[in-house]
BALOBA-1460 file (C-alpha; in Angstrom, 3 decimals):
// residues 146
<rec num="1" residu="m" x="49.217" y="-33.482" z="53.395"/>
<rec num="2" residu="k" x="50.995" y="-30.901" z="51.012"/>
<rec num="3" residu="a" x="53.151" y="-33.514" z="49.192"/>
<rec num="4" residu="r" x="49.902" y="-35.878" z="49.045"/>
<rec num="5" residu="i" x="48.281" y="-33.008" z="46.959"/>
<rec num="6" residu="s" x="51.415" y="-32.112" z="44.949"/>
<rec num="7" residu="g" x="51.682" y="-35.817" z="43.864"/>
<rec num="8" residu="v" x="48.240" y="-36.203" z="42.852"/>
<rec num="9" residu="v" x="48.512" y="-32.719" z="40.889"/>
<rec num="10" residu="f" x="52.015" y="-34.130" z="39.276"/>
<rec num="11" residu="v" x="50.128" y="-37.643" z="38.497"/>
<rec num="12" residu="s" x="47.435" y="-35.746" z="36.839"/>
<rec num="13" residu="a" x="49.189" y="-33.590" z="34.736"/>
<rec num="14" residu="m" x="51.535" y="-36.388" z="33.748"/>
<rec num="15" residu="l" x="48.527" y="-38.451" z="32.443"/>
<rec num="16" residu="f" x="46.902" y="-35.297" z="30.717"/>
<rec num="17" residu="a" x="50.364" y="-34.428" z="29.183"/>
<rec num="18" residu="g" x="50.537" y="-38.092" z="28.124"/>
<rec num="19" residu="g" x="47.051" y="-38.198" z="26.479"/>
<rec num="20" residu="l" x="48.192" y="-34.949" z="24.337"/>
<rec num="21" residu="a" x="51.608" y="-36.882" z="23.287"/>
<rec num="22" residu="a" x="49.397" y="-40.040" z="22.211"/>
<rec num="23" residu="a" x="47.225" y="-38.338" z="20.312"/>
<rec num="24" residu="g" x="50.233" y="-36.554" z="18.354"/>
<rec num="25" residu="a" x="48.581" y="-33.432" z="19.720"/>
<rec num="26" residu="t" x="51.338" y="-31.023" z="21.093"/>
<rec num="27" residu="e" x="52.356" y="-28.957" z="18.327"/>
<rec num="28" residu="v" x="50.287" y="-26.342" z="16.896"/>
<rec num="29" residu="e" x="51.360" y="-24.535" z="13.857"/>
<rec num="30" residu="v" x="49.959" y="-21.054" z="13.899"/>
<rec num="31" residu="y" x="50.159" y="-18.736" z="10.778"/>
<rec num="32" residu="k" x="50.094" y="-15.268" z="11.382"/>
<rec num="33" residu="s" x="51.290" y="-11.231" z="10.535"/>
<rec num="34" residu="p" x="54.756" y="-10.443" z="11.717"/>
<rec num="35" residu="t" x="53.080" y="-7.416" z="13.135"/>
<rec num="36" residu="c" x="50.104" y="-8.804" z="15.149"/>
<rec num="37" residu="g" x="51.198" y="-8.806" z="19.138"/>
<rec num="38" residu="c" x="47.681" y="-10.849" z="20.037"/>
<rec num="39" residu="c" x="48.795" y="-13.617" z="17.792"/>
<rec num="40" residu="k" x="51.879" y="-13.430" z="19.729"/>
<rec num="41" residu="n" x="49.911" y="-13.404" z="23.128"/>
<rec num="42" residu="w" x="47.840" y="-16.429" z="22.070"/>
<rec num="43" residu="a" x="50.606" y="-19.017" z="20.886"/>
<rec num="44" residu="q" x="51.804" y="-17.704" z="24.475"/>
<rec num="45" residu="h" x="49.046" y="-18.829" z="26.273"/>
<rec num="46" residu="m" x="48.968" y="-22.519" z="24.315"/>
<rec num="47" residu="r" x="52.780" y="-22.982" z="25.244"/>
<rec num="48" residu="e" x="51.479" y="-21.896" z="28.820"/>
<rec num="49" residu="n" x="48.848" y="-24.821" z="28.443"/>
<rec num="50" residu="g" x="51.419" y="-27.557" z="27.647"/>
<rec num="51" residu="f" x="51.329" y="-26.998" z="23.788"/>
<rec num="52" residu="t" x="54.359" y="-26.305" z="21.514"/>
<rec num="53" residu="v" x="53.585" y="-23.571" z="18.971"/>
<rec num="54" residu="k" x="55.091" y="-23.719" z="15.617"/>
<rec num="55" residu="t" x="54.884" y="-20.005" z="14.274"/>
<rec num="56" residu="h" x="54.854" y="-18.988" z="10.638"/>
<rec num="57" residu="e" x="54.588" y="-15.024" z="10.142"/>
<rec num="58" residu="v" x="53.234" y="-14.625" z="6.588"/>
<rec num="59" residu="a" x="52.679" y="-11.550" z="4.862"/>
<rec num="60" residu="d" x="48.906" y="-12.654" z="4.365"/>
<rec num="61" residu="v" x="47.180" y="-14.733" z="6.093"/>
<rec num="62" residu="m" x="44.175" y="-15.512" z="4.156"/>
<rec num="63" residu="p" x="45.456" y="-18.270" z="1.833"/>
<rec num="64" residu="y" x="46.019" y="-20.150" z="4.814"/>
<rec num="65" residu="k" x="42.442" y="-19.587" z="6.406"/>
<rec num="66" residu="t" x="40.939" y="-20.472" z="2.351"/>
<rec num="67" residu="k" x="43.349" y="-23.890" z="2.345"/>
<rec num="68" residu="s" x="42.176" y="-24.977" z="5.783"/>
<rec num="69" residu="g" x="38.289" y="-24.286" z="4.619"/>
<rec num="70" residu="v" x="37.664" y="-21.273" z="7.396"/>
<rec num="71" residu="p" x="34.495" y="-19.664" z="6.232"/>
<rec num="72" residu="l" x="34.995" y="-15.692" z="5.689"/>
<rec num="73" residu="t" x="32.112" y="-15.444" z="8.550"/>
<rec num="74" residu="l" x="34.196" y="-17.364" z="11.432"/>
<rec num="75" residu="a" x="37.472" y="-15.286" z="10.289"/>
<rec num="76" residu="s" x="40.098" y="-13.860" z="12.851"/>
<rec num="77" residu="c" x="43.326" y="-12.369" z="12.888"/>
<rec num="78" residu="h" x="45.518" y="-15.757" z="13.068"/>
<rec num="79" residu="t" x="45.002" y="-19.402" z="11.900"/>
<rec num="80" residu="a" x="46.265" y="-22.483" z="13.466"/>
<rec num="81" residu="v" x="46.526" y="-26.302" z="12.912"/>
<rec num="82" residu="v" x="46.466" y="-28.670" z="15.374"/>
<rec num="83" residu="d" x="46.525" y="-32.628" z="14.720"/>
<rec num="84" residu="g" x="44.414" y="-32.168" z="11.522"/>
<rec num="85" residu="y" x="41.957" y="-29.636" z="13.258"/>
<rec num="86" residu="v" x="41.769" y="-26.087" z="12.236"/>
<rec num="87" residu="i" x="41.577" y="-23.285" z="15.033"/>
<rec num="88" residu="e" x="40.610" y="-19.962" z="13.784"/>
<rec num="89" residu="g" x="41.585" y="-17.098" z="16.084"/>
<rec num="90" residu="h" x="41.509" y="-16.689" z="20.102"/>
<rec num="91" residu="v" x="40.300" y="-20.541" z="20.982"/>
<rec num="92" residu="p" x="40.891" y="-21.023" z="24.439"/>
<rec num="93" residu="a" x="43.344" y="-23.905" z="25.095"/>
<rec num="94" residu="q" x="40.902" y="-25.512" z="27.272"/>
<rec num="95" residu="d" x="38.673" y="-25.717" z="24.345"/>
<rec num="96" residu="i" x="40.854" y="-27.535" z="22.024"/>
<rec num="97" residu="k" x="42.216" y="-29.998" z="24.800"/>
<rec num="98" residu="r" x="38.520" y="-31.030" z="24.778"/>
<rec num="99" residu="l" x="38.469" y="-30.875" z="20.803"/>
<rec num="100" residu="l" x="41.230" y="-33.424" z="21.048"/>
<rec num="101" residu="r" x="39.754" y="-35.546" z="23.790"/>
<rec num="102" residu="e" x="36.491" y="-35.727" z="22.053"/>
<rec num="103" residu="r" x="37.605" y="-35.931" z="18.560"/>
<rec num="104" residu="p" x="34.217" y="-34.921" z="16.918"/>
<rec num="105" residu="r" x="33.864" y="-34.839" z="13.002"/>
<rec num="106" residu="v" x="34.795" y="-31.054" z="12.483"/>
<rec num="107" residu="q" x="36.663" y="-29.201" z="10.966"/>
<rec num="108" residu="g" x="37.897" y="-27.178" z="13.344"/>
<rec num="109" residu="l" x="36.777" y="-24.251" z="16.078"/>
<rec num="110" residu="a" x="36.442" y="-20.488" z="15.627"/>
<rec num="111" residu="a" x="36.546" y="-17.583" z="17.831"/>
<rec num="112" residu="p" x="35.292" y="-15.333" z="15.396"/>
<rec num="113" residu="g" x="36.686" y="-11.415" z="15.339"/>
<rec num="114" residu="m" x="38.569" y="-10.812" z="18.136"/>
<rec num="115" residu="p" x="36.579" y="-11.151" z="21.579"/>
<rec num="116" residu="a" x="38.137" y="-8.474" z="23.979"/>
<rec num="117" residu="s" x="38.064" y="-11.418" z="27.034"/>
<rec num="118" residu="a" x="39.458" y="-14.298" z="24.481"/>
<rec num="119" residu="p" x="42.959" y="-15.373" z="25.735"/>
<rec num="120" residu="g" x="45.716" y="-13.173" z="24.332"/>
<rec num="121" residu="m" x="43.625" y="-10.302" z="23.792"/>
<rec num="122" residu="d" x="44.087" y="-9.730" z="27.268"/>
<rec num="123" residu="q" x="41.766" y="-7.065" z="27.919"/>
<rec num="124" residu="n" x="40.528" y="-8.152" z="31.221"/>
<rec num="125" residu="s" x="36.903" y="-7.621" z="29.708"/>
<rec num="126" residu="n" x="33.958" y="-9.587" z="30.809"/>
<rec num="127" residu="q" x="32.567" y="-9.385" z="27.361"/>
<rec num="128" residu="p" x="30.910" y="-12.985" z="26.444"/>
<rec num="129" residu="y" x="31.600" y="-14.850" z="23.676"/>
<rec num="130" residu="d" x="31.061" y="-18.166" z="21.873"/>
<rec num="131" residu="v" x="33.669" y="-20.702" z="20.508"/>
<rec num="132" residu="l" x="32.093" y="-22.163" z="17.279"/>
<rec num="133" residu="s" x="32.754" y="-25.290" z="15.484"/>
<rec num="134" residu="f" x="32.449" y="-25.950" z="11.928"/>
<rec num="135" residu="d" x="32.116" y="-28.549" z="9.500"/>
<rec num="136" residu="k" x="33.407" y="-28.922" z="5.409"/>
<rec num="137" residu="a" x="29.692" y="-28.879" z="4.785"/>
<rec num="138" residu="g" x="29.718" y="-25.533" z="6.468"/>
<rec num="139" residu="k" x="27.725" y="-26.286" z="9.415"/>
<rec num="140" residu="v" x="28.222" y="-24.147" z="12.372"/>
<rec num="141" residu="s" x="27.604" y="-24.818" z="15.597"/>
<rec num="142" residu="v" x="28.132" y="-23.168" z="19.453"/>
<rec num="143" residu="y" x="31.170" y="-25.192" z="20.809"/>
<rec num="144" residu="a" x="31.644" y="-23.489" z="23.936"/>
<rec num="145" residu="r" x="30.400" y="-20.452" z="25.533"/>
<rec num="146" residu="h" x="32.810" y="-18.207" z="27.557"/>
């Protein structure tokens, strides 16, 4: 029975990994300050969830936020790009995987500020927070609640 369950888990993992590879979305490019520890922790969270992370340590992240169309009201400590979508801040990997599966017509996702219970913040808090989607026209909607 244990071998059978392991086989199901393995096949499921391979199908999911194949889905990410087929979407061309396994690489996440992160633009962060060289001194930001929580950004480093978020990148590790992404690796642990099957993404390949390429980190760019930059002196000023604002030009990357501006270039990516991140509204100032949604800004956080780092900006990432995955398969054409912008990821602002400590967005959980599960929300990014959902984004890549569903492919909504949005510019990206954001976890504004630095929610204590978000991945990478690691403050073991139960602080609820929302992940928001945003588009080029400036429309912002709740994408997920945590």
